[in-house]
VMD Tcl script that builds the backbone (N, CA, C; Angstrom):
set m [mol new atoms 519]
animate dup $m
set s [atomselect $m all]
$s set {name element resname resid chain x y z} {
  {N N MET 1 A 43.173 -19.485 -21.857}
  {CA C MET 1 A 43.738 -19.886 -23.141}
  {C C MET 1 A 43.052 -19.101 -24.260}
  {N N ARG 2 A 43.852 -18.582 -25.165}
  {CA C ARG 2 A 43.337 -17.839 -26.314}
  {C C ARG 2 A 42.855 -18.803 -27.381}
  {N N ILE 3 A 41.718 -18.468 -27.948}
  {CA C ILE 3 A 41.229 -19.253 -29.071}
  {C C ILE 3 A 41.178 -18.326 -30.276}
  {N N ILE 4 A 41.955 -18.676 -31.286}
  {CA C ILE 4 A 41.964 -17.909 -32.529}
  {C C ILE 4 A 41.409 -18.826 -33.606}
  {N N GLU 5 A 40.290 -18.405 -34.212}
  {CA C GLU 5 A 39.694 -19.189 -35.286}
  {C C GLU 5 A 40.483 -18.935 -36.568}
  {N N LYS 6 A 41.350 -19.867 -36.884}
  {CA C LYS 6 A 42.254 -19.726 -38.025}
  {C C LYS 6 A 41.517 -19.346 -39.306}
  {N N GLU 7 A 40.363 -19.953 -39.558}
  {CA C GLU 7 A 39.624 -19.723 -40.808}
  {C C GLU 7 A 39.094 -18.291 -40.916}
  {N N LYS 8 A 38.968 -17.612 -39.779}
  {CA C LYS 8 A 38.423 -16.251 -39.770}
  {C C LYS 8 A 39.486 -15.213 -39.418}
  {N N THR 9 A 40.755 -15.606 -39.612}
  {CA C THR 9 A 41.866 -14.751 -39.185}
  {C C THR 9 A 42.820 -14.445 -40.330}
  {N N ILE 10 A 43.238 -13.185 -40.364}
  {CA C ILE 10 A 44.242 -12.693 -41.318}
  {C C ILE 10 A 45.455 -12.231 -40.530}
  {N N CYS 11 A 46.646 -12.519 -41.047}
  {CA C CYS 11 A 47.851 -11.930 -40.465}
  {C C CYS 11 A 48.395 -10.873 -41.428}
  {N N LEU 12 A 48.986 -9.855 -40.837}
  {CA C LEU 12 A 49.585 -8.760 -41.599}
  {C C LEU 12 A 51.098 -8.855 -41.512}
  {N N THR 13 A 51.749 -8.688 -42.625}
  {CA C THR 13 A 53.205 -8.638 -42.647}
  {C C THR 13 A 53.622 -7.601 -43.679}
  {N N GLY 14 A 54.671 -6.875 -43.389}
  {CA C GLY 14 A 55.071 -5.870 -44.361}
  {C C GLY 14 A 56.337 -5.143 -43.990}
  {N N HIS 15 A 56.709 -4.264 -44.896}
  {CA C HIS 15 A 57.985 -3.567 -44.783}
  {C C HIS 15 A 58.009 -2.506 -43.696}
  {N N ARG 16 A 59.230 -2.259 -43.256}
  {CA C ARG 16 A 59.520 -1.157 -42.337}
  {C C ARG 16 A 59.594 0.125 -43.172}
  {N N PRO 17 A 59.588 1.274 -42.513}
  {CA C PRO 17 A 59.586 2.546 -43.258}
  {C C PRO 17 A 60.701 2.691 -44.292}
  {N N LYS 18 A 61.890 2.144 -44.020}
  {CA C LYS 18 A 62.996 2.323 -44.976}
  {C C LYS 18 A 62.704 1.702 -46.342}
  {N N SER 19 A 61.780 0.731 -46.388}
  {CA C SER 19 A 61.444 0.080 -47.661}
  {C C SER 19 A 60.099 0.545 -48.226}
  {N N LEU 20 A 59.518 1.556 -47.621}
  {CA C LEU 20 A 58.257 2.113 -48.113}
  {C C LEU 20 A 58.542 3.426 -48.826}
  {N N PRO 21 A 57.873 3.715 -49.937}
  {CA C PRO 21 A 58.159 4.927 -50.717}
  {C C PRO 21 A 58.057 6.219 -49.903}
  {N N TRP 22 A 57.210 6.252 -48.893}
  {CA C TRP 22 A 57.011 7.458 -48.084}
  {C C TRP 22 A 57.868 7.473 -46.828}
  {N N GLY 23 A 58.599 6.397 -46.548}
  {CA C GLY 23 A 59.438 6.343 -45.355}
  {C C GLY 23 A 58.597 6.516 -44.094}
  {N N TYR 24 A 58.969 7.482 -43.266}
  {CA C TYR 24 A 58.211 7.769 -42.048}
  {C C TYR 24 A 57.154 8.851 -42.273}
  {N N ASP 25 A 57.141 9.470 -43.448}
  {CA C ASP 25 A 56.225 10.589 -43.706}
  {C C ASP 25 A 54.895 10.086 -44.269}
  {N N GLU 26 A 53.991 9.744 -43.377}
  {CA C GLU 26 A 52.703 9.195 -43.784}
  {C C GLU 26 A 51.728 10.256 -44.296}
  {N N SER 27 A 52.157 11.512 -44.314}
  {CA C SER 27 A 51.303 12.571 -44.878}
  {C C SER 27 A 51.481 12.669 -46.398}
  {N N LYS 28 A 52.464 11.948 -46.948}
  {CA C LYS 28 A 52.681 11.969 -48.401}
  {C C LYS 28 A 51.499 11.334 -49.125}
  {N N GLU 29 A 51.216 11.848 -50.308}
  {CA C GLU 29 A 50.090 11.374 -51.110}
  {C C GLU 29 A 50.186 9.868 -51.371}
  {N N SER 30 A 51.404 9.360 -51.569}
  {CA C SER 30 A 51.571 7.924 -51.829}
  {C C SER 30 A 51.067 7.094 -50.650}
  {N N CYS 31 A 51.333 7.534 -49.433}
  {CA C CYS 31 A 50.889 6.800 -48.244}
  {C C CYS 31 A 49.378 6.932 -48.064}
  {N N ILE 32 A 48.851 8.100 -48.316}
  {CA C ILE 32 A 47.404 8.315 -48.179}
  {C C ILE 32 A 46.648 7.389 -49.133}
  {N N LYS 33 A 47.120 7.286 -50.375}
  {CA C LYS 33 A 46.477 6.390 -51.347}
  {C C LYS 33 A 46.654 4.930 -50.947}
  {N N PHE 34 A 47.829 4.601 -50.438}
  {CA C PHE 34 A 48.091 3.243 -49.956}
  {C C PHE 34 A 47.115 2.883 -48.839}
  {N N LYS 35 A 46.925 3.791 -47.891}
  {CA C LYS 35 A 46.018 3.538 -46.765}
  {C C LYS 35 A 44.582 3.337 -47.244}
  {N N LYS 36 A 44.161 4.118 -48.223}
  {CA C LYS 36 A 42.801 3.959 -48.762}
  {C C LYS 36 A 42.642 2.582 -49.408}
  {N N GLU 37 A 43.652 2.148 -50.136}
  {CA C GLU 37 A 43.613 0.817 -50.770}
  {C C GLU 37 A 43.574 -0.277 -49.700}
  {N N LEU 38 A 44.373 -0.114 -48.665}
  {CA C LEU 38 A 44.405 -1.103 -47.590}
  {C C LEU 38 A 43.054 -1.166 -46.876}
  {N N GLU 39 A 42.436 -0.032 -46.665}
  {CA C GLU 39 A 41.113 -0.009 -46.032}
  {C C GLU 39 A 40.094 -0.771 -46.886}
  {N N LYS 40 A 40.152 -0.605 -48.206}
  {CA C LYS 40 A 39.259 -1.347 -49.108}
  {C C LYS 40 A 39.491 -2.853 -48.973}
  {N N ILE 41 A 40.750 -3.251 -48.913}
  {CA C ILE 41 A 41.089 -4.677 -48.781}
  {C C ILE 41 A 40.557 -5.222 -47.455}
  {N N PHE 42 A 40.756 -4.472 -46.381}
  {CA C PHE 42 A 40.261 -4.910 -45.070}
  {C C PHE 42 A 38.734 -5.010 -45.069}
  {N N ASN 43 A 38.065 -4.018 -45.655}
  {CA C ASN 43 A 36.599 -4.055 -45.722}
  {C C ASN 43 A 36.122 -5.288 -46.478}
  {N N GLY 44 A 36.785 -5.608 -47.576}
  {CA C GLY 44 A 36.432 -6.801 -48.341}
  {C C GLY 44 A 36.611 -8.059 -47.519}
  {N N ALA 45 A 37.670 -8.113 -46.747}
  {CA C ALA 45 A 37.936 -9.282 -45.901}
  {C C ALA 45 A 36.856 -9.420 -44.822}
  {N N ILE 46 A 36.463 -8.309 -44.252}
  {CA C ILE 46 A 35.425 -8.319 -43.215}
  {C C ILE 46 A 34.101 -8.785 -43.819}
  {N N GLU 47 A 33.775 -8.294 -45.005}
  {CA C GLU 47 A 32.547 -8.731 -45.696}
  {C C GLU 47 A 32.601 -10.227 -46.005}
  {N N PHE 48 A 33.780 -10.742 -46.230}
  {CA C PHE 48 A 34.010 -12.159 -46.525}
  {C C PHE 48 A 33.861 -13.026 -45.267}
  {N N GLY 49 A 33.868 -12.397 -44.088}
  {CA C GLY 49 A 33.688 -13.139 -42.843}
  {C C GLY 49 A 34.882 -13.156 -41.910}
  {N N ILE 50 A 35.921 -12.409 -42.234}
  {CA C ILE 50 A 37.090 -12.333 -41.356}
  {C C ILE 50 A 36.717 -11.528 -40.114}
  {N N THR 51 A 37.095 -12.052 -38.945}
  {CA C THR 51 A 36.770 -11.382 -37.684}
  {C C THR 51 A 38.001 -11.005 -36.859}
  {N N THR 52 A 39.163 -11.563 -37.208}
  {CA C THR 52 A 40.366 -11.347 -36.404}
  {C C THR 52 A 41.550 -11.013 -37.301}
  {N N PHE 53 A 42.327 -10.036 -36.866}
  {CA C PHE 53 A 43.526 -9.608 -37.591}
  {C C PHE 53 A 44.709 -9.660 -36.631}
  {N N LEU 54 A 45.788 -10.304 -37.070}
  {CA C LEU 54 A 47.025 -10.388 -36.296}
  {C C LEU 54 A 48.045 -9.421 -36.882}
  {N N THR 55 A 48.645 -8.604 -36.032}
  {CA C THR 55 A 49.701 -7.703 -36.478}
  {C C THR 55 A 50.965 -7.973 -35.683}
  {N N GLY 56 A 52.110 -7.991 -36.373}
  {CA C GLY 56 A 53.395 -8.253 -35.730}
  {C C GLY 56 A 53.998 -7.049 -35.051}
  {N N MET 57 A 53.343 -5.896 -35.161}
  {CA C MET 57 A 53.714 -4.683 -34.431}
  {C C MET 57 A 55.087 -4.113 -34.776}
  {N N ALA 58 A 55.569 -4.377 -35.983}
  {CA C ALA 58 A 56.809 -3.731 -36.425}
  {C C ALA 58 A 56.473 -2.329 -36.928}
  {N N GLU 59 A 57.483 -1.490 -37.008}
  {CA C GLU 59 A 57.294 -0.160 -37.586}
  {C C GLU 59 A 56.858 -0.309 -39.038}
  {N N GLY 60 A 56.183 0.686 -39.550}
  {CA C GLY 60 A 55.783 0.665 -40.951}
  {C C GLY 60 A 54.434 0.019 -41.137}
  {N N PHE 61 A 54.362 -0.939 -42.048}
  {CA C PHE 61 A 53.094 -1.538 -42.454}
  {C C PHE 61 A 52.276 -2.098 -41.288}
  {N N ASP 62 A 52.910 -2.807 -40.374}
  {CA C ASP 62 A 52.178 -3.450 -39.281}
  {C C ASP 62 A 51.392 -2.420 -38.466}
  {N N MET 63 A 52.041 -1.313 -38.134}
  {CA C MET 63 A 51.374 -0.306 -37.314}
  {C C MET 63 A 50.345 0.478 -38.131}
  {N N ILE 64 A 50.632 0.750 -39.393}
  {CA C ILE 64 A 49.658 1.411 -40.263}
  {C C ILE 64 A 48.391 0.543 -40.346}
  {N N GLY 65 A 48.575 -0.741 -40.584}
  {CA C GLY 65 A 47.447 -1.657 -40.682}
  {C C GLY 65 A 46.616 -1.679 -39.412}
  {N N ALA 66 A 47.267 -1.738 -38.266}
  {CA C ALA 66 A 46.548 -1.766 -36.982}
  {C C ALA 66 A 45.696 -0.513 -36.815}
  {N N GLU 67 A 46.245 0.641 -37.146}
  {CA C GLU 67 A 45.495 1.884 -36.970}
  {C C GLU 67 A 44.271 1.952 -37.901}
  {N N ILE 68 A 44.396 1.460 -39.104}
  {CA C ILE 68 A 43.239 1.403 -40.012}
  {C C ILE 68 A 42.191 0.449 -39.437}
  {N N LEU 69 A 42.630 -0.667 -38.911}
  {CA C LEU 69 A 41.696 -1.635 -38.339}
  {C C LEU 69 A 40.965 -1.077 -37.122}
  {N N PHE 70 A 41.631 -0.239 -36.328}
  {CA C PHE 70 A 40.955 0.385 -35.185}
  {C C PHE 70 A 39.784 1.251 -35.657}
  {N N GLU 71 A 39.975 1.953 -36.766}
  {CA C GLU 71 A 38.885 2.763 -37.323}
  {C C GLU 71 A 37.749 1.862 -37.799}
  {N N LEU 72 A 38.092 0.769 -38.468}
  {CA C LEU 72 A 37.065 -0.158 -38.960}
  {C C LEU 72 A 36.345 -0.865 -37.809}
  {N N ARG 73 A 37.034 -1.041 -36.711}
  {CA C ARG 73 A 36.443 -1.703 -35.545}
  {C C ARG 73 A 35.297 -0.881 -34.944}
  {N N LYS 74 A 35.268 0.415 -35.248}
  {CA C LYS 74 A 34.166 1.262 -34.780}
  {C C LYS 74 A 32.851 0.872 -35.461}
  {N N LYS 75 A 32.947 0.287 -36.662}
  {CA C LYS 75 A 31.755 -0.076 -37.442}
  {C C LYS 75 A 31.519 -1.583 -37.515}
  {N N HIS 76 A 32.570 -2.356 -37.296}
  {CA C HIS 76 A 32.487 -3.806 -37.475}
  {C C HIS 76 A 32.976 -4.523 -36.217}
  {N N LYS 77 A 32.431 -5.707 -36.006}
  {CA C LYS 77 A 32.845 -6.499 -34.848}
  {C C LYS 77 A 34.081 -7.319 -35.244}
  {N N ILE 78 A 35.232 -6.717 -35.115}
  {CA C ILE 78 A 36.495 -7.393 -35.421}
  {C C ILE 78 A 37.434 -7.254 -34.228}
  {N N LYS 79 A 38.410 -8.154 -34.178}
  {CA C LYS 79 A 39.450 -8.095 -33.147}
  {C C LYS 79 A 40.789 -7.804 -33.807}
  {N N VAL 80 A 41.594 -7.005 -33.130}
  {CA C VAL 80 A 42.965 -6.736 -33.557}
  {C C VAL 80 A 43.864 -7.279 -32.454}
  {N N ILE 81 A 44.697 -8.234 -32.824}
  {CA C ILE 81 A 45.586 -8.878 -31.857}
  {C C ILE 81 A 47.036 -8.595 -32.239}
  {N N ALA 82 A 47.788 -8.082 -31.278}
  {CA C ALA 82 A 49.217 -7.844 -31.481}
  {C C ALA 82 A 49.974 -9.124 -31.150}
  {N N VAL 83 A 50.864 -9.514 -32.061}
  {CA C VAL 83 A 51.752 -10.649 -31.810}
  {C C VAL 83 A 53.161 -10.062 -31.744}
  {N N VAL 84 A 53.644 -9.905 -30.519}
  {CA C VAL 84 A 54.915 -9.230 -30.261}
  {C C VAL 84 A 56.022 -10.271 -30.174}
  {N N PRO 85 A 57.097 -10.091 -30.943}
  {CA C PRO 85 A 58.164 -11.103 -30.947}
  {C C PRO 85 A 58.898 -11.211 -29.619}
  {N N CYS 86 A 59.099 -10.060 -28.949}
  {CA C CYS 86 A 59.835 -10.072 -27.687}
  {C C CYS 86 A 59.534 -8.798 -26.906}
  {N N VAL 87 A 59.672 -8.886 -25.617}
  {CA C VAL 87 A 59.539 -7.713 -24.771}
  {C C VAL 87 A 60.618 -6.710 -25.190}
  {N N GLY 88 A 60.247 -5.458 -25.331}
  {CA C GLY 88 A 61.217 -4.419 -25.678}
  {C C GLY 88 A 61.513 -4.311 -27.161}
  {N N GLN 89 A 60.672 -4.913 -27.998}
  {CA C GLN 89 A 60.879 -4.841 -29.452}
  {C C GLN 89 A 61.145 -3.406 -29.909}
  {N N GLU 90 A 60.472 -2.451 -29.291}
  {CA C GLU 90 A 60.510 -1.056 -29.715}
  {C C GLU 90 A 61.614 -0.231 -29.056}
  {N N SER 91 A 62.419 -0.835 -28.205}
  {CA C SER 91 A 63.346 -0.076 -27.356}
  {C C SER 91 A 64.377 0.772 -28.108}
  {N N LYS 92 A 64.712 0.414 -29.330}
  {CA C LYS 92 A 65.724 1.184 -30.076}
  {C C LYS 92 A 65.101 2.107 -31.130}
  {N N TRP 93 A 63.772 2.188 -31.154}
  {CA C TRP 93 A 63.088 3.036 -32.125}
  {C C TRP 93 A 63.113 4.488 -31.665}
  {N N LYS 94 A 62.802 5.400 -32.580}
  {CA C LYS 94 A 62.651 6.814 -32.239}
  {C C LYS 94 A 61.523 6.964 -31.226}
  {N N SER 95 A 61.607 7.984 -30.393}
  {CA C SER 95 A 60.636 8.134 -29.301}
  {C C SER 95 A 59.193 8.274 -29.797}
  {N N ASP 96 A 58.989 8.960 -30.930}
  {CA C ASP 96 A 57.612 9.097 -31.429}
  {C C ASP 96 A 57.056 7.754 -31.876}
  {N N GLN 97 A 57.911 6.884 -32.431}
  {CA C GLN 97 A 57.478 5.550 -32.849}
  {C C GLN 97 A 57.226 4.649 -31.633}
  {N N GLN 98 A 58.025 4.830 -30.580}
  {CA C GLN 98 A 57.788 4.077 -29.346}
  {C C GLN 98 A 56.437 4.449 -28.737}
  {N N LYS 99 A 56.122 5.727 -28.755}
  {CA C LYS 99 A 54.836 6.200 -28.226}
  {C C LYS 99 A 53.679 5.627 -29.050}
  {N N ARG 100 A 53.821 5.666 -30.360}
  {CA C ARG 100 A 52.798 5.113 -31.258}
  {C C ARG 100 A 52.604 3.620 -30.989}
  {N N TYR 101 A 53.707 2.908 -30.852}
  {CA C TYR 101 A 53.686 1.467 -30.575}
  {C C TYR 101 A 52.895 1.176 -29.294}
  {N N LYS 102 A 53.216 1.900 -28.229}
  {CA C LYS 102 A 52.547 1.674 -26.942}
  {C C LYS 102 A 51.065 2.012 -27.030}
  {N N ASP 103 A 50.730 3.061 -27.772}
  {CA C ASP 103 A 49.325 3.428 -27.971}
  {C C ASP 103 A 48.577 2.310 -28.703}
  {N N ILE 104 A 49.186 1.779 -29.735}
  {CA C ILE 104 A 48.552 0.692 -30.502}
  {C C ILE 104 A 48.371 -0.538 -29.618}
  {N N LEU 105 A 49.389 -0.895 -28.845}
  {CA C LEU 105 A 49.273 -2.063 -27.963}
  {C C LEU 105 A 48.093 -1.917 -27.006}
  {N N GLN 106 A 47.925 -0.717 -26.459}
  {CA C GLN 106 A 46.822 -0.476 -25.518}
  {C C GLN 106 A 45.460 -0.611 -26.188}
  {N N ARG 107 A 45.398 -0.327 -27.474}
  {CA C ARG 107 A 44.127 -0.364 -28.199}
  {C C ARG 107 A 43.794 -1.754 -28.754}
  {N N CYS 108 A 44.771 -2.654 -28.747}
  {CA C CYS 108 A 44.538 -4.008 -29.262}
  {C C CYS 108 A 43.612 -4.781 -28.321}
  {N N ASP 109 A 42.886 -5.723 -28.902}
  {CA C ASP 109 A 41.993 -6.564 -28.115}
  {C C ASP 109 A 42.756 -7.581 -27.288}
  {N N ASP 110 A 43.955 -7.927 -27.737}
  {CA C ASP 110 A 44.792 -8.874 -27.011}
  {C C ASP 110 A 46.232 -8.646 -27.466}
  {N N VAL 111 A 47.167 -8.984 -26.604}
  {CA C VAL 111 A 48.595 -8.905 -26.931}
  {C C VAL 111 A 49.219 -10.252 -26.584}
  {N N ILE 112 A 49.836 -10.861 -27.582}
  {CA C ILE 112 A 50.534 -12.133 -27.400}
  {C C ILE 112 A 52.025 -11.830 -27.519}
  {N N THR 113 A 52.766 -12.034 -26.441}
  {CA C THR 113 A 54.212 -11.806 -26.446}
  {C C THR 113 A 54.892 -13.165 -26.454}
  {N N LEU 114 A 55.720 -13.403 -27.458}
  {CA C LEU 114 A 56.296 -14.733 -27.659}
  {C C LEU 114 A 57.592 -14.995 -26.901}
  {N N SER 115 A 58.334 -13.939 -26.550}
  {CA C SER 115 A 59.601 -14.149 -25.845}
  {C C SER 115 A 59.822 -13.007 -24.846}
  {N N GLU 116 A 60.373 -13.344 -23.717}
  {CA C GLU 116 A 60.663 -12.331 -22.685}
  {C C GLU 116 A 61.875 -11.469 -23.049}
  {N N ARG 117 A 62.657 -11.927 -24.017}
  {CA C ARG 117 A 63.836 -11.153 -24.435}
  {C C ARG 117 A 64.094 -11.395 -25.917}
  {N N TYR 118 A 64.901 -10.517 -26.493}
  {CA C TYR 118 A 65.270 -10.658 -27.904}
  {C C TYR 118 A 66.106 -11.930 -28.079}
  {N N THR 119 A 65.829 -12.662 -29.145}
  {CA C THR 119 A 66.652 -13.803 -29.555}
  {C C THR 119 A 66.873 -13.669 -31.063}
  {N N PRO 120 A 67.900 -14.310 -31.594}
  {CA C PRO 120 A 68.146 -14.200 -33.038}
  {C C PRO 120 A 66.983 -14.712 -33.905}
  {N N THR 121 A 66.107 -15.539 -33.325}
  {CA C THR 121 A 65.001 -16.100 -34.108}
  {C C THR 121 A 63.629 -15.513 -33.762}
  {N N CYS 122 A 63.564 -14.573 -32.832}
  {CA C CYS 122 A 62.248 -14.148 -32.340}
  {C C CYS 122 A 61.379 -13.497 -33.413}
  {N N MET 123 A 61.966 -12.783 -34.352}
  {CA C MET 123 A 61.161 -12.160 -35.414}
  {C C MET 123 A 60.565 -13.226 -36.340}
  {N N ASN 124 A 61.386 -14.199 -36.728}
  {CA C ASN 124 A 60.883 -15.312 -37.549}
  {C C ASN 124 A 59.860 -16.144 -36.784}
  {N N ASP 125 A 60.094 -16.333 -35.488}
  {CA C ASP 125 A 59.142 -17.080 -34.661}
  {C C ASP 125 A 57.793 -16.370 -34.649}
  {N N ARG 126 A 57.814 -15.053 -34.537}
  {CA C ARG 126 A 56.583 -14.258 -34.575}
  {C C ARG 126 A 55.869 -14.452 -35.906}
  {N N ASN 127 A 56.630 -14.358 -36.999}
  {CA C ASN 127 A 56.037 -14.495 -38.330}
  {C C ASN 127 A 55.405 -15.873 -38.525}
  {N N LYS 128 A 56.104 -16.905 -38.094}
  {CA C LYS 128 A 55.572 -18.270 -38.209}
  {C C LYS 128 A 54.321 -18.434 -37.351}
  {N N TYR 129 A 54.329 -17.873 -36.161}
  {CA C TYR 129 A 53.161 -17.947 -35.284}
  {C C TYR 129 A 51.943 -17.329 -35.979}
  {N N MET 130 A 52.136 -16.151 -36.554}
  {CA C MET 130 A 51.011 -15.475 -37.207}
  {C C MET 130 A 50.485 -16.285 -38.387}
  {N N VAL 131 A 51.380 -16.811 -39.187}
  {CA C VAL 131 A 50.977 -17.621 -40.341}
  {C C VAL 131 A 50.247 -18.884 -39.872}
  {N N ASP 132 A 50.773 -19.531 -38.847}
  {CA C ASP 132 A 50.161 -20.766 -38.344}
  {C C ASP 132 A 48.770 -20.542 -37.749}
  {N N HIS 133 A 48.485 -19.323 -37.310}
  {CA C HIS 133 A 47.211 -19.025 -36.667}
  {C C HIS 133 A 46.261 -18.220 -37.552}
  {N N SER 134 A 46.514 -18.221 -38.854}
  {CA C SER 134 A 45.647 -17.492 -39.790}
  {C C SER 134 A 45.447 -18.317 -41.053}
  {N N SER 135 A 44.442 -17.932 -41.820}
  {CA C SER 135 A 44.201 -18.621 -43.093}
  {C C SER 135 A 44.579 -17.747 -44.288}
  {N N ILE 136 A 44.729 -16.452 -44.022}
  {CA C ILE 136 A 45.062 -15.491 -45.076}
  {C C ILE 136 A 46.199 -14.608 -44.578}
  {N N CYS 137 A 47.087 -14.247 -45.479}
  {CA C CYS 137 A 48.192 -13.338 -45.156}
  {C C CYS 137 A 48.118 -12.144 -46.106}
  {N N ILE 138 A 48.021 -10.957 -45.535}
  {CA C ILE 138 A 48.107 -9.735 -46.334}
  {C C ILE 138 A 49.522 -9.199 -46.156}
  {N N ALA 139 A 50.241 -9.107 -47.272}
  {CA C ALA 139 A 51.647 -8.711 -47.223}
  {C C ALA 139 A 51.883 -7.437 -48.027}
  {N N CYS 140 A 52.525 -6.480 -47.402}
  {CA C CYS 140 A 53.013 -5.287 -48.091}
  {C C CYS 140 A 54.465 -5.609 -48.447}
  {N N TRP 141 A 54.665 -6.073 -49.685}
  {CA C TRP 141 A 55.961 -6.629 -50.054}
  {C C TRP 141 A 56.359 -6.195 -51.456}
  {N N ASN 142 A 57.607 -5.750 -51.579}
  {CA C ASN 142 A 58.127 -5.282 -52.870}
  {C C ASN 142 A 58.798 -6.392 -53.681}
  {N N GLY 143 A 58.746 -7.616 -53.201}
  {CA C GLY 143 A 59.303 -8.745 -53.932}
  {C C GLY 143 A 60.753 -9.053 -53.623}
  {N N LYS 144 A 61.403 -8.216 -52.829}
  {CA C LYS 144 A 62.820 -8.429 -52.510}
  {C C LYS 144 A 62.984 -9.303 -51.272}
  {N N ALA 145 A 64.153 -9.942 -51.176}
  {CA C ALA 145 A 64.467 -10.774 -50.016}
  {C C ALA 145 A 64.401 -9.931 -48.747}
  {N N SER 146 A 63.648 -10.423 -47.770}
  {CA C SER 146 A 63.443 -9.672 -46.523}
  {C C SER 146 A 62.692 -10.555 -45.548}
  {N N GLY 147 A 62.484 -10.052 -44.340}
  {CA C GLY 147 A 61.655 -10.763 -43.376}
  {C C GLY 147 A 60.240 -10.935 -43.904}
  {N N THR 148 A 59.745 -9.913 -44.587}
  {CA C THR 148 A 58.410 -10.011 -45.190}
  {C C THR 148 A 58.406 -11.106 -46.253}
  {N N GLY 149 A 59.443 -11.158 -47.057}
  {CA C GLY 149 A 59.553 -12.208 -48.066}
  {C C GLY 149 A 59.556 -13.594 -47.434}
  {N N ASN 150 A 60.257 -13.729 -46.298}
  {CA C ASN 150 A 60.263 -15.011 -45.578}
  {C C ASN 150 A 58.852 -15.376 -45.111}
  {N N THR 151 A 58.116 -14.382 -44.633}
  {CA C THR 151 A 56.758 -14.644 -44.148}
  {C C THR 151 A 55.850 -15.051 -45.300}
  {N N VAL 152 A 56.007 -14.416 -46.461}
  {CA C VAL 152 A 55.243 -14.804 -47.648}
  {C C VAL 152 A 55.558 -16.265 -47.991}
  {N N ARG 153 A 56.820 -16.634 -47.919}
  {CA C ARG 153 A 57.223 -18.024 -48.192}
  {C C ARG 153 A 56.586 -18.974 -47.175}
  {N N PHE 154 A 56.619 -18.611 -45.874}
  {CA C PHE 154 A 55.974 -19.440 -44.839}
  {C C PHE 154 A 54.491 -19.612 -45.166}
  {N N ALA 155 A 53.835 -18.516 -45.549}
  {CA C ALA 155 A 52.397 -18.552 -45.842}
  {C C ALA 155 A 52.106 -19.495 -47.014}
  {N N LYS 156 A 52.924 -19.413 -48.062}
  {CA C LYS 156 A 52.739 -20.307 -49.217}
  {C C LYS 156 A 52.904 -21.759 -48.796}
  {N N GLN 157 A 53.954 -22.041 -48.023}
  {CA C GLN 157 A 54.213 -23.410 -47.557}
  {C C GLN 157 A 53.095 -23.919 -46.649}
  {N N ASN 158 A 52.480 -23.011 -45.926}
  {CA C ASN 158 A 51.430 -23.348 -44.967}
  {C C ASN 158 A 50.054 -23.479 -45.632}
  {N N GLY 159 A 49.957 -23.068 -46.891}
  {CA C GLY 159 A 48.682 -23.135 -47.594}
  {C C GLY 159 A 47.761 -21.956 -47.345}
  {N N ASN 160 A 48.297 -20.890 -46.767}
  {CA C ASN 160 A 47.495 -19.690 -46.542}
  {C C ASN 160 A 47.202 -18.999 -47.874}
  {N N LYS 161 A 46.051 -18.368 -47.971}
  {CA C LYS 161 A 45.787 -17.497 -49.110}
  {C C LYS 161 A 46.647 -16.258 -48.925}
  {N N LEU 162 A 47.058 -15.667 -50.035}
  {CA C LEU 162 A 47.937 -14.495 -49.979}
  {C C LEU 162 A 47.335 -13.320 -50.732}
  {N N ARG 163 A 47.481 -12.143 -50.163}
  {CA C ARG 163 A 47.147 -10.891 -50.864}
  {C C ARG 163 A 48.376 -10.015 -50.721}
  {N N ILE 164 A 49.104 -9.837 -51.819}
  {CA C ILE 164 A 50.340 -9.051 -51.790}
  {C C ILE 164 A 50.066 -7.670 -52.375}
  {N N ILE 165 A 50.485 -6.649 -51.638}
  {CA C ILE 165 A 50.387 -5.274 -52.093}
  {C C ILE 165 A 51.820 -4.768 -52.239}
  {N N ASN 166 A 52.205 -4.390 -53.450}
  {CA C ASN 166 A 53.557 -3.858 -53.664}
  {C C ASN 166 A 53.534 -2.364 -53.370}
  {N N PRO 167 A 54.245 -1.918 -52.325}
  {CA C PRO 167 A 54.222 -0.496 -51.981}
  {C C PRO 167 A 54.801 0.387 -53.080}
  {N N ASN 168 A 55.656 -0.179 -53.925}
  {CA C ASN 168 A 56.249 0.617 -54.997}
  {C C ASN 168 A 55.212 1.029 -56.041}
  {N N ASN 169 A 54.067 0.353 -56.078}
  {CA C ASN 169 A 52.989 0.759 -56.985}
  {C C ASN 169 A 52.389 2.100 -56.588}
  {N N PHE 170 A 52.720 2.575 -55.400}
  {CA C PHE 170 A 52.192 3.849 -54.891}
  {C C PHE 170 A 53.249 4.942 -54.918}
  {N N LYS 171 A 54.422 4.645 -55.486}
  {CA C LYS 171 A 55.554 5.562 -55.503}
  {C C LYS 171 A 55.237 6.912 -56.121}
  {N N ASN 172 A 54.602 6.897 -57.267}
  {CA C ASN 172 A 54.405 8.124 -58.034}
  {C C ASN 172 A 53.014 8.736 -57.852}
  {N N CYS 173 A 52.374 8.397 -56.748}
  {CA C CYS 173 A 51.028 8.930 -56.499}
  {C C CYS 173 A 51.090 10.401 -56.115}
}
mol reanalyze $m
mol bondsrecalc $m
mol representation Tube
mol addrep $m
């Protein structure tokens, strides 16, 4: 049985590449600055006593966050746990993103898969699971209605602390 200390756990939620200013091109200056800001936020959380990070493993923010955390894990005793909504989540993604996804899964300290197959609610179920098992939610959210917006709403209803980063603030970097 997995034990996740809710008080020492953060969940990550955020936009897919289509809603990020840099899209899939993470070499753009806007993404580089975004990653540096995210690393600062993660470092602050670790200094605050956070030891576990949950990622929903979607394209975009979730995978970017996991990769930054792997670098921080070299210096800090933290765990990165993938919370996968369903087996085959990545099956319709581009091949390079599928490869990245599988690499990240292998590097995670644990993988929690919530459903053996896709269901109409599996993404929301994943988001609720992450919120229920964390005390803080870091959201890369532009304020528009979306799955990320739903997760922010779940976090507020659940009493989680929230740290929202608007990716559009990095547009003109």
